[in-house]
C-alpha positions as CSV (number, residue, x, y, z in Angstrom):
1,L,-31.2,151.4,-117.0
2,E,-31.3,150.8,-113.2
3,D,-34.2,148.9,-114.4
4,H,-32.9,147.3,-117.1
5,L,-30.3,146.0,-114.9
6,L,-32.5,144.7,-112.0
7,H,-34.4,142.7,-114.5
8,L,-31.4,141.5,-116.0
9,G,-30.4,140.3,-112.3
10,K,-33.2,138.7,-111.8
11,L,-33.3,136.8,-114.9
12,T,-30.0,135.3,-114.1
13,K,-31.0,134.5,-110.7
14,E,-34.0,132.5,-112.2
15,K,-31.7,131.2,-114.8
16,K,-29.4,129.8,-111.4
17,E,-32.1,128.7,-109.4
18,K,-33.7,126.4,-112.1
19,Q,-30.4,124.7,-113.3
20,R,-29.9,124.0,-109.5
21,N,-33.3,122.3,-109.8
22,V,-32.3,120.2,-112.8
23,M,-29.1,119.3,-111.6
24,K,-30.7,118.3,-108.1
25,L,-33.1,115.8,-110.2
26,K,-30.7,114.4,-111.8
27,D,-28.8,113.7,-108.8
28,Y,-31.5,112.4,-107.1
29,N,-32.7,109.9,-110.2
30,Q,-29.6,108.3,-109.8
31,F,-30.6,106.6,-106.6
32,S,-33.3,104.4,-106.4
33,F,-34.0,104.6,-102.5
34,H,-34.5,100.9,-101.9
35,P,-32.0,99.1,-99.8
36,K,-30.0,96.6,-101.6
37,I,-29.0,93.3,-100.2
38,N,-25.5,91.7,-100.9
39,P,-26.4,87.9,-102.2
40,V,-24.2,86.7,-98.4
41,S,-26.7,88.7,-96.5
42,G,-29.8,87.6,-98.3
43,R,-28.5,83.9,-97.6
44,L,-27.7,84.6,-94.0
45,A,-31.0,85.9,-93.6
46,T,-33.0,83.7,-95.7
47,D,-30.9,80.7,-93.8
48,R,-31.3,82.0,-90.2
49,S,-35.0,82.5,-90.7
50,K,-35.3,79.1,-91.5
51,M,-33.1,78.8,-88.5
52,S,-35.6,80.9,-86.4
53,I,-39.4,79.4,-87.5
54,A,-37.8,75.8,-87.0
55,E,-36.7,76.5,-83.6
56,N,-40.0,78.4,-82.6
57,S,-42.4,76.2,-84.9
58,R,-44.1,78.8,-86.3
59,D,-45.6,78.7,-89.5
60,V,-44.6,80.9,-91.7
61,S,-44.5,80.7,-95.5
62,Q,-41.2,81.4,-97.5
63,S,-42.5,84.1,-99.7
64,H,-42.9,86.0,-96.3
65,I,-39.5,85.4,-95.2
66,Q,-38.4,86.7,-98.5
67,G,-40.5,89.6,-98.3
68,N,-39.2,91.0,-95.1
69,K,-35.6,89.7,-95.1
70,F,-34.8,93.9,-94.5
71,E,-37.0,93.4,-91.4
72,F,-35.6,90.4,-90.3
73,L,-31.7,91.4,-90.7
74,F,-32.6,94.6,-88.8
75,E,-34.4,92.7,-86.2
76,D,-31.7,89.8,-86.1
77,A,-28.9,92.9,-85.8
78,K,-30.5,93.6,-83.0
79,R,-31.2,90.7,-81.3
80,R,-27.8,89.8,-81.7
81,K,-26.5,93.1,-80.0
82,E,-29.0,92.7,-77.1
83,H,-27.5,88.8,-76.7
84,N,-24.0,89.9,-76.9
85,E,-24.6,93.3,-74.3
86,K,-26.0,90.4,-72.1
87,M,-23.0,88.1,-72.4
88,S,-20.7,90.8,-72.0
89,K,-22.5,91.6,-68.5
90,V,-22.5,88.4,-67.4
91,I,-18.8,87.7,-68.1
92,A,-17.6,90.9,-66.2
93,D,-20.1,90.0,-63.4
94,T,-18.4,86.7,-63.1
95,E,-14.8,87.6,-64.1
96,C,-14.2,91.2,-62.1
97,T,-14.5,89.9,-58.4
98,F,-13.3,93.7,-57.1
99,R,-16.9,95.5,-55.6
100,P,-16.4,99.2,-55.0
């Protein structure tokens, strides 16, 4: 009787584990794991990259820009953040005359 109950418990545990794995796979399959850029951000990335290329007079093909939109948007955001931090420091230095 004890062996039978242990065997049933083991089978139940295995069945639950199998169902858990099936549910995990089902959940994971609904995600593509690829970022999606909305149309506005895509246009911004293309426009900014064109301006950047024109300003820096680099010779980069349009297909190269299209393939690296994610990287370009990330780098552009990082550059803008650094610029904003720099500007806020400059403004604080010029407007805040008190020095402890």
